[in-house]
DSSP file (Angstrom, degrees, kcal/mol; ACC not computed):
  #  RESIDUE AA STRUCTURE BP1 BP2  ACC     N-H-->O    O-->H-N    N-H-->O    O-->H-N    TCO  KAPPA ALPHA  PHI   PSI    X-CA   Y-CA   Z-CA
    1    1 A M              0   0    0      0, 0.0     3,-0.1     0, 0.0     2,-0.0   0.000 360.0 360.0 360.0 136.0   -4.6    0.9  -13.9
    2    2 A A        -     0   0    0      1,-0.1     2,-0.0    24,-0.0     0, 0.0  -0.351 360.0 -92.1 -67.9 150.7   -6.8    3.2  -11.9
    3    3 A A        -     0   0    0      1,-0.1     2,-0.5    24,-0.0    -1,-0.1  -0.355  38.8-123.2 -63.1 141.4   -5.1    5.6   -9.5
    4    4 A V        -     0   0    0     -3,-0.1     2,-0.6    20,-0.0    22,-0.2  -0.753  24.3-162.4 -88.1 131.2   -4.7    4.2   -6.0
    5    5 A L  E     -A   25   0A   0     20,-2.2    20,-2.3    -2,-0.5     2,-0.5  -0.929  10.0-179.6-121.1 108.5   -6.2    6.4   -3.3
    6    6 A L  E     -A   24   0A   0     -2,-0.6     2,-0.7    18,-0.2    18,-0.2  -0.916  20.7-142.7-103.0 129.6   -5.2    5.9    0.2
    7    7 A K  E     +A   23   0A   0     16,-2.9    15,-3.3    -2,-0.5    16,-1.1  -0.842  30.2 161.4-102.2 115.4   -6.9    8.2    2.7
    8    8 A F  E     -A   21   0A   0     -2,-0.7     2,-0.5    13,-0.2    13,-0.2  -0.932  27.3-150.1-127.1 151.1   -4.8    9.5    5.5
    9    9 A T  E     -A   20   0A   0     11,-1.9    11,-3.0    -2,-0.3     2,-0.4  -0.994  20.9-132.7-119.7 126.9   -5.1   12.5    7.9
   10   10 A R  E     -A   19   0A   0     -2,-0.5     2,-0.3     9,-0.2     9,-0.2  -0.642  32.3-179.3 -78.3 129.1   -1.9   14.0    9.2
   11   11 A I  E     -A   18   0A   0      7,-3.0     7,-2.9    -2,-0.4     2,-0.5  -0.932  24.1-138.0-131.0 155.2   -2.1   14.5   13.0
   12   12 A L  E     +A   17   0A   0     -2,-0.3     2,-0.4     5,-0.2     5,-0.2  -0.960  23.1 176.5-113.9 122.7    0.2   16.0   15.6
   13   13 A K  E >  S-A   16   0A   0      3,-2.9     3,-2.2    -2,-0.5    -2,-0.0  -0.981  70.7 -21.5-130.2 120.2    0.5   14.1   19.0
   14   14 A N  T 3  S-     0   0    0     -2,-0.4    -1,-0.1     1,-0.3     3,-0.1   0.858 127.2 -51.1  51.6  39.5    2.9   15.2   21.7
   15   15 A G  T 3  S+     0   0    0      1,-0.2     2,-0.3     0, 0.0    -1,-0.3   0.454 118.0 108.2  81.6   1.2    5.0   17.1   19.2
   16   16 A A  E <   -A   13   0A   0     -3,-2.2    -3,-2.9    53,-0.0     2,-0.4  -0.867  67.8-122.9-113.5 146.9    5.3   14.1   16.8
   17   17 A V  E     +A   12   0A   0     -2,-0.3    52,-1.2    -5,-0.2     2,-0.3  -0.733  34.7 170.2 -89.1 131.8    3.7   13.7   13.4
   18   18 A F  E     -AB  11  68A   0     -7,-2.9    -7,-3.0    -2,-0.4     2,-0.5  -0.871  26.1-132.2-129.7 165.4    1.5   10.6   12.8
   19   19 A Y  E     -AB  10  67A   0     48,-2.8    48,-2.4    -2,-0.3     2,-0.6  -0.990  10.5-146.5-124.7 127.7   -0.9    9.6   10.1
   20   20 A L  E     -AB   9  66A   0    -11,-3.0   -11,-1.9    -2,-0.5     2,-0.5  -0.825  17.7-138.4 -92.4 119.8   -4.4    8.3   10.7
   21   21 A F  E     +A    8   0A   0     44,-3.2    43,-3.7    -2,-0.6    44,-0.4  -0.694  26.3 173.7 -83.1 121.6   -5.4    5.8    8.1
   22   22 A E  E     -     0   0A   0    -15,-3.3     2,-0.3    -2,-0.5   -14,-0.2   0.693  50.8 -82.9-100.8 -24.1   -9.0    6.3    7.1
   23   23 A G  E     -A    7   0A   0    -16,-1.1   -16,-2.9    39,-0.1    -1,-0.4  -0.960  40.5-103.1 149.6-166.7   -9.4    3.8    4.2
   24   24 A F  E     -A    6   0A   0     -2,-0.3     2,-0.3   -18,-0.2   -18,-0.2  -0.971  11.0-156.2-152.6 162.7   -8.7    3.3    0.6
   25   25 A E  E    S+A    5   0A   0    -20,-2.3   -20,-2.2    -2,-0.3     3,-0.1  -0.974  75.1  18.8-138.0 151.5  -10.2    3.1   -2.9
   26   26 A N  S    S+     0   0    0     -2,-0.3     2,-0.6     1,-0.2    -1,-0.1   0.761  76.1 141.3  62.7  30.1   -9.0    1.4   -6.1
   27   27 A V        -     0   0    0    -22,-0.1    -1,-0.2   -23,-0.1    17,-0.1  -0.920  51.0-125.8-100.7 123.9   -6.7   -1.1   -4.4
   28   28 A K        -     0   0    0     -2,-0.6    17,-1.5    15,-0.1     2,-0.1  -0.341  23.7-107.5 -69.1 145.9   -6.8   -4.5   -6.1
   29   29 A C  B >   -c   45   0B   0     15,-0.2     3,-1.8     1,-0.1     4,-0.4  -0.402  33.1-111.7 -67.4 150.7   -7.6   -7.5   -4.1
   30   30 A R  G >  S+     0   0    0     15,-1.0     3,-1.3     1,-0.3    -1,-0.1   0.828 113.7  57.4 -59.4 -35.4   -4.6   -9.8   -3.7
   31   31 A W  G 3  S+     0   0    0      1,-0.3    -1,-0.3     4,-0.0     4,-0.1   0.580  98.7  61.8 -76.8  -5.6   -5.9  -12.6   -5.8
   32   32 A E  G <  S+     0   0    0     -3,-1.8    -1,-0.3     2,-0.1    -2,-0.2   0.583  90.6  85.6 -87.7 -11.5   -6.3  -10.3   -8.8
   33   33 A L  S <  S-     0   0    0     -3,-1.3     5,-0.1    -4,-0.4    11,-0.0  -0.662  89.3-103.6 -94.4 146.3   -2.5   -9.6   -8.8
   34   34 A P    >>  -     0   0    0      0, 0.0     4,-1.4     0, 0.0     3,-0.7  -0.329  27.9-120.8 -62.6 147.2    0.0  -11.8  -10.6
   35   35 A C  H 3> S+     0   0    0      1,-0.3     4,-0.8     2,-0.2     3,-0.1   0.859 113.5  60.1 -57.0 -36.5    2.1  -14.1   -8.4
   36   36 A E  H >4 S+     0   0    0      1,-0.2     3,-0.6     2,-0.2     4,-0.3   0.877 103.0  51.8 -60.3 -37.1    5.3  -12.4   -9.6
   37   37 A Y  H X4 S+     0   0    0     -3,-0.7     3,-0.9     1,-0.2    -1,-0.2   0.879 107.3  52.1 -66.7 -38.3    4.0   -9.1   -8.3
   38   38 A L  H 3< S+     0   0    0     -4,-1.4    -1,-0.2     1,-0.2    -2,-0.2   0.596  92.2  76.2 -76.5 -10.5    3.3  -10.5   -4.8
   39   39 A S  T << S+     0   0    0     -4,-0.8    -1,-0.2    -3,-0.6    -2,-0.2   0.690 104.9  23.6 -76.6 -17.2    6.8  -11.9   -4.5
   40   40 A G  S <  S-     0   0    0     -3,-0.9    15,-0.5    -4,-0.3     2,-0.1  -0.186 119.7 -19.6-120.2-146.5    8.4   -8.5   -3.8
   41   41 A S  S    S+     0   0    0     13,-0.3     2,-0.3    -2,-0.1    -1,-0.3  -0.424  78.8 146.3 -61.5 133.8    7.1   -5.2   -2.4
   42   42 A H  E     - D   0  53B   0     11,-1.6    11,-2.7    -2,-0.1     2,-0.3  -0.988  36.8-149.6-162.0 168.1    3.4   -5.0   -2.7
   43   43 A F  E     + D   0  52B   0     -2,-0.3     2,-0.3     9,-0.3     9,-0.3  -0.981  22.5 166.8-141.6 150.1    0.2   -3.7   -1.3
   44   44 A A  E     - D   0  51B   0      7,-2.8     7,-3.0    -2,-0.3     2,-0.3  -0.973  33.1-105.6-157.8 165.5   -3.3   -5.2   -1.5
   45   45 A A  E     +cD  29  50B   0    -17,-1.5   -15,-1.0    -2,-0.3     2,-0.3  -0.772  33.3 169.6 -98.4 144.3   -6.8   -5.0    0.0
   46   46 A W  E >   - D   0  49B   0      3,-2.3     3,-2.2    -2,-0.3    -2,-0.0  -0.789  68.5 -29.1-156.2 112.3   -8.2   -7.6    2.3
   47   47 A D  T 3  S-     0   0    0      1,-0.3     3,-0.1    -2,-0.3    -2,-0.0   0.892 123.3 -48.0  49.5  52.8  -11.4   -7.4    4.3
   48   48 A R  T 3  S+     0   0    0      1,-0.2     2,-0.3    14,-0.1    -1,-0.3   0.422 119.8 109.9  68.7   1.9  -11.3   -3.5    4.5
   49   49 A N  E <   -D   46   0B   0     -3,-2.2    -3,-2.3    13,-0.1     2,-0.6  -0.752  67.4-129.8-102.4 153.2   -7.7   -3.7    5.6
   50   50 A L  E     -DE  45  61B   0     11,-2.8    11,-2.5    -2,-0.3     2,-0.4  -0.911  22.6-164.2-100.0 124.3   -4.6   -2.6    3.7
   51   51 A L  E     +DE  44  60B   0     -7,-3.0    -7,-2.8    -2,-0.6     2,-0.3  -0.890  13.8 170.9-105.2 138.4   -1.9   -5.2    3.5
   52   52 A Y  E     -DE  43  59B   0      7,-2.4     7,-3.3    -2,-0.4     2,-0.3  -0.995  11.3-167.5-147.7 154.7    1.6   -4.2    2.4
   53   53 A S  E     -DE  42  58B   0    -11,-2.7   -11,-1.6    -2,-0.3     5,-0.2  -0.983  26.7-150.6-142.2 147.7    5.0   -5.8    2.4
   54   54 A D        -     0   0    0      3,-1.3   -13,-0.3    -2,-0.3     4,-0.1   0.267  69.6 -91.8 -95.7   9.2    8.6   -4.8    1.8
   55   55 A G  S    S+     0   0    0    -15,-0.5     3,-0.1     2,-0.5   -14,-0.1   0.168 123.2  46.2  99.5 -16.0    9.3   -8.3    0.4
   56   56 A R  S    S+     0   0    0      1,-0.3     2,-0.4   -16,-0.0    -3,-0.0   0.659 110.8  40.0-121.4 -40.5   10.3   -9.6    3.8
   57   57 A N        -     0   0    0      2,-0.0    -3,-1.3     0, 0.0     2,-0.5  -0.891  66.8-142.3-118.6 144.7    7.7   -8.5    6.3
   58   58 A L  E     -E   53   0B   0     -2,-0.4     2,-0.3    -5,-0.2    -5,-0.2  -0.909  18.6-170.0-107.2 132.4    3.9   -8.2    6.0
   59   59 A F  E     -E   52   0B   0     -7,-3.3    -7,-2.4    -2,-0.5     2,-0.4  -0.901   7.5-154.5-120.7 148.8    2.1   -5.3    7.6
   60   60 A S  E     -E   51   0B   0     -2,-0.3     2,-0.5    -9,-0.2    -9,-0.2  -0.975   5.6-169.1-124.7 138.5   -1.7   -4.7    8.1
   61   61 A L  E     -E   50   0B   0    -11,-2.5   -11,-2.8    -2,-0.4     3,-0.0  -0.960   5.5-166.8-132.1 113.9   -3.3   -1.4    8.4
   62   62 A A    >   -     0   0    0     -2,-0.5     3,-2.2   -13,-0.2   -41,-0.2  -0.696  39.3 -87.4 -96.8 150.4   -7.0   -1.1    9.5
   63   63 A P  T 3  S+     0   0    0      0, 0.0   -41,-0.2     0, 0.0    -1,-0.1  -0.321 118.2  32.2 -53.9 135.5   -9.1    2.0    9.2
   64   64 A G  T 3  S+     0   0    0    -43,-3.7     2,-0.1     1,-0.4   -42,-0.1   0.287  90.7 128.9  95.9  -8.1   -8.6    4.1   12.3
   65   65 A S    <   -     0   0    0     -3,-2.2   -44,-3.2   -44,-0.4     2,-0.4  -0.461  48.8-142.8 -77.9 151.4   -5.0    3.0   12.8
   66   66 A E  E     -B   20   0A   0    -46,-0.2     2,-0.3    -2,-0.1   -46,-0.2  -0.933  16.1-173.4-113.4 140.2   -2.2    5.5   13.3
   67   67 A I  E     -B   19   0A   0    -48,-2.4   -48,-2.8    -2,-0.4    -6,-0.0  -0.934  28.6-103.2-127.7 156.4    1.3    5.1   11.9
   68   68 A S  E  >  -B   18   0A   0     -2,-0.3     4,-2.3   -50,-0.2   -50,-0.2  -0.232  33.5-109.1 -70.7 164.3    4.4    7.1   12.4
   69   69 A E  H  > S+     0   0    0    -52,-1.2     4,-2.2     1,-0.2     5,-0.2   0.893 120.9  52.8 -61.0 -40.0    5.6    9.6    9.8
   70   70 A D  H  > S+     0   0    0      1,-0.2     4,-2.0     2,-0.2    -1,-0.2   0.927 110.4  46.5 -62.1 -46.2    8.5    7.3    9.0
   71   71 A D  H  > S+     0   0    0      1,-0.2     4,-2.4     2,-0.2    -1,-0.2   0.857 109.5  56.0 -64.6 -35.0    6.2    4.3    8.5
   72   72 A Y  H  X S+     0   0    0     -4,-2.3     4,-2.4     2,-0.2    -1,-0.2   0.930 108.6  46.1 -61.6 -46.2    4.0    6.5    6.3
   73   73 A Y  H  X S+     0   0    0     -4,-2.2     4,-1.9     2,-0.2    -2,-0.2   0.858 110.9  52.9 -68.2 -34.0    6.8    7.4    4.0
   74   74 A K  H  X S+     0   0    0     -4,-2.0     4,-2.3     2,-0.2    -1,-0.2   0.919 110.0  48.9 -63.7 -42.5    7.9    3.8    3.8
   75   75 A L  H  X S+     0   0    0     -4,-2.4     4,-2.5     1,-0.2    -2,-0.2   0.922 109.9  50.4 -62.8 -44.8    4.4    2.8    2.8
   76   76 A M  H  X S+     0   0    0     -4,-2.4     4,-2.2     1,-0.2    -1,-0.2   0.870 109.6  51.8 -62.7 -35.9    4.2    5.6    0.1
   77   77 A Y  H  X S+     0   0    0     -4,-1.9     4,-2.6     2,-0.2    -1,-0.2   0.930 110.3  48.3 -64.2 -45.6    7.6    4.3   -1.2
   78   78 A L  H  X S+     0   0    0     -4,-2.3     4,-2.9     1,-0.2    -2,-0.2   0.886 109.9  53.0 -62.1 -39.4    6.2    0.7   -1.4
   79   79 A V  H  X S+     0   0    0     -4,-2.5     4,-2.4     2,-0.2    -1,-0.2   0.937 111.3  45.3 -61.5 -47.0    3.1    2.0   -3.2
   80   80 A E  H  X S+     0   0    0     -4,-2.2     4,-2.1     2,-0.2    -2,-0.2   0.924 115.2  46.8 -64.6 -43.8    5.1    3.8   -5.8
   81   81 A K  H  X S+     0   0    0     -4,-2.6     4,-2.6     1,-0.2    -2,-0.2   0.905 112.2  51.5 -64.0 -40.8    7.5    0.9   -6.4
   82   82 A G  H  X S+     0   0    0     -4,-2.9     4,-2.7     1,-0.2     5,-0.2   0.899 108.6  50.1 -63.0 -41.3    4.5   -1.5   -6.5
   83   83 A K  H  X S+     0   0    0     -4,-2.4     4,-2.0     2,-0.2    -1,-0.2   0.903 112.0  48.4 -64.1 -40.8    2.7    0.6   -9.1
   84   84 A E  H  X S+     0   0    0     -4,-2.1     4,-2.0     2,-0.2    -2,-0.2   0.924 113.2  47.5 -63.9 -44.1    5.9    0.7  -11.3
   85   85 A R  H  X S+     0   0    0     -4,-2.6     4,-2.5     1,-0.2    -2,-0.2   0.911 111.1  49.8 -65.9 -43.0    6.4   -3.1  -11.0
   86   86 A L  H  X S+     0   0    0     -4,-2.7     4,-2.8     1,-0.2    -1,-0.2   0.888 109.0  53.3 -63.2 -38.0    2.8   -3.9  -11.8
   87   87 A K  H  X S+     0   0    0     -4,-2.0     4,-2.0    -5,-0.2    -1,-0.2   0.910 109.8  48.3 -62.1 -42.3    3.1   -1.6  -14.9
   88   88 A E  H  X S+     0   0    0     -4,-2.0     4,-2.0     2,-0.2    -2,-0.2   0.930 112.7  47.8 -62.6 -46.0    6.2   -3.5  -16.0
   89   89 A I  H  X S+     0   0    0     -4,-2.5     4,-2.2     1,-0.2    -2,-0.2   0.922 111.8  49.3 -63.0 -45.0    4.5   -6.9  -15.5
   90   90 A N  H  X S+     0   0    0     -4,-2.8     4,-1.1     1,-0.2    -1,-0.2   0.867 109.0  54.2 -62.6 -35.8    1.3   -5.8  -17.4
   91   91 A G  H  X S+     0   0    0     -4,-2.0     4,-0.6    -5,-0.2     3,-0.2   0.891 109.7  46.5 -63.8 -40.9    3.5   -4.5  -20.2
   92   92 A R  H >< S+     0   0    0     -4,-2.0     3,-0.7     1,-0.2    -2,-0.2   0.861 108.1  56.6 -69.1 -35.6    5.2   -7.9  -20.5
   93   93 A N  H 3< S+     0   0    0     -4,-2.2    -1,-0.2     1,-0.2    -2,-0.2   0.759 101.8  57.0 -69.1 -23.7    1.9   -9.7  -20.4
   94   94 A R  H 3<        0   0    0     -4,-1.1    -1,-0.2    -3,-0.2    -2,-0.2   0.725 360.0 360.0 -77.4 -21.8    0.6   -7.7  -23.4
   95   95 A D    <<        0   0    0     -3,-0.7    -1,-0.2    -4,-0.6    -2,-0.2   0.487 360.0 360.0 -72.2 360.0    3.5   -8.9  -25.6
């Protein structure tokens, strides 16, 4: 799987850290992913937006959006977990 590249710029506003979402590269479209993968934490591309979920809630991030530092770290955690899960699923599909 190609590396996922999410482009963020770290900014400081009123003493708080935020991240400005600029876009992404190499994020698979949702219909290319196995259904099993979409049932839990996941991220996907849709019409230039990044969609991501913790398995309960769905979030959308459009280019130019700002997210808090806490939300940024939650997203990075979901991305890493999603990459691990997709790797496991792809490994099982090869068997």
